[in-house]
N, C-alpha and C positions, 0 to 999 in steps of 0.2 A: 884385653882385660877379661874377656869371657873365660880364657884358659886359666886365669889366676884363681877363679872361683870353682873350677871343675873338681879339683882334688879335695878341697874342704867339704864340698857337697857330697862327694862320693864317700868320704870317711864318716860323715854324719849319717848317711843312709846305712852304712855298715853297722854303726853303733846302735842305731834304732832297731835294726833287724836282730842284732844280738840279744836284745832284751824283750823281743816279742815272746809272750808265754806260749808254751807248747804242752800238749798232753802226752804223758808217758804212754808208750805202746802197751796195749793190753793183749795178752795171749788168750785165744779161745781155749776152752777146756778140750781135752783130747778125746777121741773116740774110745769108748770103754771106761771113761772116767765117771765116777758117781756124781749125781746132781748135787752141787754145793748148796748150802743154806736151805735144805729142803724142809727144815722145821721152823723157818723164820715166818712169822705171821705177816700177811699183807691184807689190805682192805679191798674187797670187791665193790663194784658199783652198787650192789644191793645193800652195802653196809656191813655185810658179813665179814668176819675175820677167818682166814684160812691159810693153809700152808701148801706147798707143793705136794707134800706127802698126803694131804687130804684129797687132792685132786687126782692122783695117780689111780688107774684102774688095773684090771687083771693083766692086761698086755702092755701097759706102759703109760707114758705121759708126753704130751706135746706142749712145749713152752714157746710162745711167740712174743718176742719183745716188739711191741707196737706202740702207737701213739695217735694223737688226734690231728696233728698239724703237718705231717709229712706227705708230700705229693706221691711218693712211692707207695705209702700205705694206701692212699686213695686209689692208686692204680691196681693194687693187688686185693683190695678189700672185697671185691665181688667174689673172691675165692675163699674168703674166711669161713663163712657158714657152711658151704659144701664140704670143705676140708674137715671142719669140726664134726659134721654129720658122719663123714666117712670114718673119722677117728673113733667116734663113739660106737659106731656099728662094729668096729673091730676091737672093741674093748680097751680103747686108749682115752685117757682123760685129757682135757684141753683147757689151757689157761693162757690168756694174753696178759703181759705185764707192761705197764707204762713206766719207763725209766727216765723220762725227760725232766729230771729234777730241776734243771736250770731254767725251765720254761713253765713252771707251775703257775705263774701269774700271766702267762701268755698263751692260754689255750690248752694247757696240759694239767689242770687241776682235777681233783676228783669230781667236782661238779661238772666240768667240761666232759670228763669221761662218761659220766652218767648220761649226759645229753647225746654223746656220740653213740653209746651202746643202744640207746632207745631209738635214735634216728636210723641206725644201720641194723637194728633188730639182731644184735649179737646173740648167738645161741651157744655161748660159752662164757666162762668166767673172764672178766676184764678187771684187773686189780692194779693198785698203785704200788709201784716199787719206789717207795717214798724218797729215799736218798740214792737211788740207783745202786743200792748195795748188792742186790742179787745180780743185776746186769754186769756189774764189775766182776763179781765172783765167777760168772759164766764166761767172761771175756767177750760179751756182746758189744758190738760197736755201732750197729745200724738199726734202723727201723724200716721194714721188719727184719728180724733175725731169728731164725728157726733153730730149735734144739729138740730133738726127739729121743726119748729114753725108753728102754725096755722095762719089763716088770720089776727088775732089780735096780731100777733107777740108774742104769748105765747108759751112757750116750751112744746112740747107734747112727744118728744122722745130724748134721748141722749145716746151715747155710741158707740157701734161697728156697722159695716156694716152688718156683718153676723157672723156665728160661724166657718167659715173655711177660713182663709186668704190664705192658700196654694193652695186650689183647689176649684174653683167655682162650679165644677160638683159634689162635695161632700158636698155642703152646706145643712144642715138639717134645720137650723133656719135662714131664710133671714130677720133678724130683721128690717132693714131699708125699704126694699121693702114692707113688711107687714104693717109697720107704715105709709108709704106713701099711700098705698091703703086704709087703715082704716081711715086715716085723710080725704082723699077726699070723702069718703062715709059717714063720720060723725059717724063712729064706734069707740068704745073704743079701745085704743091702748094697747096691752099687749104682751110683757113687755114694760113699759115706759122707763126703764133704763137698760142698760147692761154695762158690764165692757169694757172700751176702751182698746184696745191692740195696741201697736205701739212704736215708738221711742219717747223718751222724747223731749219735745219742747226745743230748744236751745235759752234760754232767753238772752236779751241784757246783755253785760258785762260792 
């Protein structure tokens, strides 16, 4: 009798799997591409309205898609301020954008962001990507996900901060720090892309 029910159960499982919703794959913007939606206003934790074009400095712009609730962000967060300091010293503006629109009522609201920025003493803009519009235009998929642009707002590096989220003292490849230094000195950035590791962005529902 057990064999009689095996096929119907299998077919039922296939039917259910067929109707599980999935997200369309998003392509990251290419190296050399202009920063999209650079004039779209976002709200910073200070309440100020600004755009990416407002944040860019003489040598470029660093955009970090980040959030409040991801353990990968927790792991890398001790590097946020030092990297922001390095970027500013090298004439590069810095902004973190929170794209987790699907979790606004679960720790990712502007109020939560204000508390996070205060607790972690963020030394850079931290703004709400309200409907994840900018993240989608960039092709960002993770938090954190890094995009570094030159003074012409052309992408020169994208991917991870470095090769060791768990321990800053054991980093062997500080991808982003190297890219910032090379960008400011006019050197070729290598590598230009790395794999971003983190929590998936929680898209609007």
